[in-house]
C-alpha positions in Angstrom: 100.9 -73.0 17.6 100.5 -76.7 18.2 97.4 -76.9 16.1 99.1 -75.3 13.1 101.9 -77.9 13.3 99.4 -80.7 13.4 97.3 -79.4 10.6 100.4 -79.2 8.3 100.9 -82.9 8.7 97.2 -83.9 8.9 96.4 -83.6 5.2 99.0 -86.2 4.4 97.5 -88.7 6.9 94.0 -87.9 5.7 95.0 -88.6 2.1 96.3 -92.1 3.0 93.2 -92.8 5.0 91.1 -91.8 2.0 93.2 -94.1 -0.2 92.7 -97.0 2.2 88.9 -96.5 2.3 88.2 -95.7 -1.4 90.8 -97.7 -3.3 91.5 -100.7 -1.0 88.1 -101.5 0.6 89.0 -100.5 4.1 85.6 -98.9 4.6 83.5 -102.1 4.4 84.2 -105.4 6.0 84.4 -108.3 3.6 84.1 -110.9 6.3 82.5 -111.3 9.7 84.4 -111.5 12.9 87.3 -109.7 14.4 90.0 -111.9 12.8 88.6 -111.4 9.3 88.5 -107.6 9.8 92.1 -107.6 11.2 93.3 -109.6 8.3 91.5 -107.3 5.8 93.0 -104.2 7.6 96.5 -105.7 7.6 96.3 -106.6 3.9 95.0 -103.1 3.0 97.8 -101.4 4.9 100.4 -103.7 3.5 99.2 -102.9 0.0 99.5 -99.1 0.6 103.0 -99.6 2.2 104.1 -101.8 -0.7 103.0 -99.2 -3.2 105.0 -96.6 -1.4 108.1 -98.8 -1.3 107.9 -99.5 -5.0 107.4 -95.8 -5.7 110.6 -95.0 -3.7 112.6 -97.7 -5.4 111.5 -96.4 -8.8 112.7 -92.9 -8.0 116.3 -94.1 -7.5 
């Protein structure tokens, strides 16, 4: 039962992970070091969240 509930939500999460990797460069590090990778990750996630916010605003 639990697996079915998780799998119903998982496809949404996997779609966002795919978008991060393929459209926003989250699959390859652009700089060396932990700080650079953290910054790249934060910027990629911020971009995806901003796109979502703008889409929600546009729907109103």
